[in-house]
C-alpha positions in Angstrom: -25.0 14.9 -13.1 -24.7 18.4 -14.6 -28.1 17.8 -16.2 -29.6 17.1 -12.8 -28.1 20.2 -11.3 -29.2 22.3 -14.3 -32.8 21.0 -14.0 -32.9 21.7 -10.2 -31.6 25.3 -10.8 -34.2 25.8 -13.6 -36.9 24.7 -11.1 -35.8 27.3 -8.6 -33.2 25.6 -6.5 -29.7 27.0 -5.9 -26.3 25.6 -5.2 -23.5 26.9 -3.0 -21.1 28.9 -5.2 -17.4 28.2 -5.1 -15.1 30.7 -3.5 -13.9 33.6 -5.7 -11.2 32.6 -8.1 -12.3 28.9 -8.3 -14.7 29.2 -11.3 -18.4 28.7 -11.5 -18.6 24.9 -11.7 -21.3 23.7 -9.3 -19.2 20.6 -8.4 -16.4 20.9 -5.8 -13.7 18.3 -5.4 -14.2 16.8 -2.0 -11.6 14.2 -1.0 -11.2 13.6 -4.8 -14.8 13.1 -5.6 -17.0 15.8 -7.2 -19.7 17.2 -4.9 -22.4 19.8 -5.4 -23.9 21.4 -2.3 -27.4 22.6 -2.9 -28.7 25.5 -0.7 -32.3 24.3 -1.0 -33.7 20.8 -0.5 -33.4 18.5 -3.5 -36.7 18.3 -5.5 -36.5 14.5 -6.4 -39.5 14.8 -8.8 -37.4 17.2 -10.9 -34.3 14.9 -10.6 -36.4 12.0 -11.9 -37.7 14.0 -14.8 -34.3 14.7 -16.3 -34.4 13.0 -19.8 -32.0 10.1 -20.0 -31.3 10.4 -16.3 -28.7 7.7 -15.6 -29.7 4.4 -14.1 -26.5 4.7 -12.0 -28.1 7.4 -9.8 -29.1 6.5 -6.3 -31.8 8.8 -5.0 -31.7 8.9 -1.2 -34.8 11.0 -0.4 -34.7 10.4 3.3 -31.2 11.9 3.4 -31.5 14.7 0.8 -28.8 13.2 -1.5 -28.2 12.0 -5.0 -25.2 9.8 -5.7 -23.8 8.4 -8.9 -22.5 4.9 -8.5 -20.6 5.2 -11.8 -18.6 8.4 -11.3 -18.9 8.8 -7.5 -20.4 12.3 -7.9 -22.8 13.5 -5.2 -25.4 16.2 -4.9 -26.5 17.0 -1.4 -29.1 19.3 0.0 -29.1 21.2 3.3 -31.0 18.3 5.1 -28.2 15.8 4.2 -27.0 13.9 7.3 -23.9 11.8 6.5 -24.3 9.8 9.6 -27.5 8.2 8.3 -26.5 7.5 4.7 -27.9 4.4 3.1 -29.3 2.8 6.2 -32.4 0.7 5.8 -35.5 1.8 7.7 -35.0 -1.1 10.1 -31.4 -0.1 11.0 
């Protein structure tokens, strides 16, 4: 997931920095699971272009979110709406 965040940042995106004194890691521990909060919408074309991008990644373009089913790490953009996560279009 670090590779995906790095690619997004190189493409012009930014992530919410951690509070002073907590280091510069883009991932925060949220209820025990690492989470990166992007300040700009996720560019899913960039995320897909990451070499060797894991097959475990679930790309939820309708919800501005990338989730790794292997390590439970999430990257969310400002348009992320938790109340609509993983719903089918017919739901």
